[in-house]
C-alpha positions as CSV (number, residue, x, y, z in Angstrom):
1,M,99.0,56.9,247.6
2,T,95.7,58.0,246.2
3,S,93.4,60.7,247.4
4,V,91.0,60.1,250.2
5,P,87.6,61.6,250.9
6,A,87.8,65.3,251.7
7,V,86.8,65.8,255.3
8,E,85.6,69.1,256.6
9,T,87.6,70.4,259.6
10,R,85.4,70.2,262.6
11,F,85.5,69.3,266.3
12,F,82.9,67.0,267.9
13,A,80.9,68.0,271.0
14,F,82.3,65.0,272.9
15,E,85.8,66.6,272.5
16,S,84.6,69.9,274.1
17,D,86.5,69.4,277.3
18,F,89.9,69.8,275.5
19,V,89.2,71.4,272.1
20,D,89.7,75.0,273.4
21,S,93.2,74.2,274.6
22,L,93.9,71.4,272.1
23,R,95.7,69.5,274.9
24,C,94.6,66.2,273.4
25,I,94.7,65.3,269.7
26,P,91.3,65.9,268.2
27,M,89.6,63.4,265.9
28,I,90.1,65.6,262.8
29,V,93.9,65.6,263.4
30,R,93.9,61.8,264.2
31,Y,92.1,61.2,260.9
32,K,94.7,63.2,259.0
33,L,97.5,61.4,260.8
34,D,96.1,58.0,259.8
35,T,95.6,59.3,256.3
36,C,99.3,60.1,256.0
37,C,100.3,57.0,258.1
38,V,102.1,59.0,260.8
39,K,101.9,57.8,264.4
40,L,102.1,60.9,266.6
41,Q,102.6,60.4,270.3
42,L,100.5,62.6,272.7
43,S,103.8,63.6,274.4
44,D,105.0,65.0,271.1
45,W,101.7,66.8,270.4
46,A,101.9,68.4,273.8
47,K,105.2,70.1,272.8
48,F,103.6,71.8,269.8
49,N,102.3,75.4,270.3
50,Y,98.6,76.2,269.9
51,Q,99.1,77.7,266.4
52,E,100.9,74.6,265.2
53,K,98.1,72.4,266.6
54,D,95.5,74.5,265.0
55,Q,97.3,74.4,261.7
56,L,97.3,70.6,261.8
57,A,93.6,70.7,262.4
58,E,92.9,73.1,259.6
59,L,95.2,71.9,256.8
60,P,93.6,69.8,254.1
61,C,94.9,66.2,253.8
62,H,93.1,64.4,251.0
63,S,95.1,64.7,247.7
64,T,98.4,62.9,247.3
65,E,100.2,66.3,247.5
66,E,98.3,67.4,250.6
67,I,99.0,64.0,252.3
68,D,102.7,64.2,251.6
69,A,102.8,67.9,252.7
70,Y,100.9,67.0,255.9
71,A,103.3,64.2,256.8
72,A,106.3,66.4,256.1
73,L,104.9,69.1,258.4
74,V,104.2,66.6,261.2
75,N,107.6,65.1,260.9
76,G,109.2,68.6,260.9
77,L,107.4,69.6,264.0
78,V,108.3,66.5,265.9
79,W,111.9,66.9,264.8
80,K,111.9,70.6,265.9
81,Y,110.8,69.6,269.4
82,T,112.4,66.2,269.9
83,S,115.1,65.6,267.3
84,T,113.3,62.4,266.4
85,V,110.8,61.5,263.7
86,P,107.5,59.8,264.4
87,S,107.1,56.1,263.4
88,L,104.9,55.1,260.5
89,L,101.6,53.3,260.9
90,K,101.7,49.9,259.3
91,N,99.0,47.7,258.1
92,L,96.4,50.4,258.5
93,D,92.9,48.9,257.9
94,P,90.6,51.9,257.6
95,A,87.5,50.1,259.0
96,W,85.6,53.4,258.8
97,V,85.4,53.2,255.0
98,H,83.6,49.9,255.0
99,T,79.9,49.8,254.4
100,H,79.4,47.4,257.3
101,V,79.6,48.2,261.0
102,P,83.1,47.0,262.2
103,A,83.3,44.3,264.8
104,E,85.1,46.5,267.3
105,V,82.2,49.1,267.1
106,R,79.6,46.4,267.5
107,E,81.5,45.0,270.5
108,K,81.8,48.5,272.1
109,V,78.0,49.0,271.6
110,Q,77.3,45.8,273.4
111,E,79.8,46.6,276.2
112,W,78.0,49.9,276.8
113,N,74.6,48.3,276.4
114,C,73.7,50.7,273.7
115,P,71.3,50.2,270.8
116,V,72.6,48.2,267.9
117,I,73.9,50.3,265.0
118,S,72.3,49.1,261.7
119,T,74.2,49.0,258.4
120,S,72.0,51.8,257.1
121,Q,72.7,54.0,260.1
122,W,76.5,53.3,259.7
123,V,76.6,54.3,256.0
124,Q,74.6,57.5,256.7
125,L,77.4,58.7,259.0
126,D,80.1,60.7,257.4
127,V,83.6,59.4,257.2
128,L,84.9,61.4,260.2
129,E,82.0,60.2,262.4
130,R,82.7,56.6,261.4
131,F,86.4,57.2,262.1
132,A,85.6,58.5,265.5
133,L,83.5,55.5,266.5
134,V,86.2,53.1,265.3
135,K,88.9,54.9,267.2
136,L,86.7,55.3,270.3
137,S,86.1,51.5,270.2
138,R,89.7,50.6,270.4
139,S,91.5,50.0,273.7
140,G,93.4,52.9,275.2
141,H,90.7,55.4,274.7
142,E,88.6,57.1,277.3
143,G,85.4,55.0,277.3
144,R,83.0,57.7,278.4
145,N,83.3,59.4,275.0
146,F,81.9,56.4,273.0
147,P,78.3,56.7,274.3
148,R,78.6,60.5,274.0
149,A,79.6,60.1,270.4
150,L,76.7,57.8,269.7
151,A,74.3,60.4,271.1
152,E,76.0,63.2,269.2
153,F,75.6,61.2,265.9
154,G,72.0,60.5,266.6
155,L,72.5,56.7,267.2
156,A,71.5,56.5,270.8
157,T,69.9,58.8,273.3
158,A,71.3,57.1,276.4
159,C,73.6,54.1,277.0
């Protein structure tokens, strides 16, 4: 595994309803989990204490050593609370690193009747912002956060 772009630990405004308690997995942690190919269940995350969750948000995860250490920490925490280990993500296609707007994001934009995101707008977003839009475009995620993210990233005022 090679290093990935260093991403500053930050929380988005659209996550504000759960960031104080960390009851849901914030995008920064989800990004790091994808980076180390670990699939963490929300039910397992809920068992972690606040300090453990905060540590997972703050720890770096971009060099090979950091990625390995992050995966080991997550696996250790899940083992501590469940006596199981999380599964690995397979065939991960990091659509957020591409220089074109992924199809799933374009489709979600249309679904919400939001302004089209141009390629130049897409590449001006940072990696974590693109990651968030890709994740929010996929099924199983609370839909109301997608237009909120677009507004936060300066891509739409209202959808």
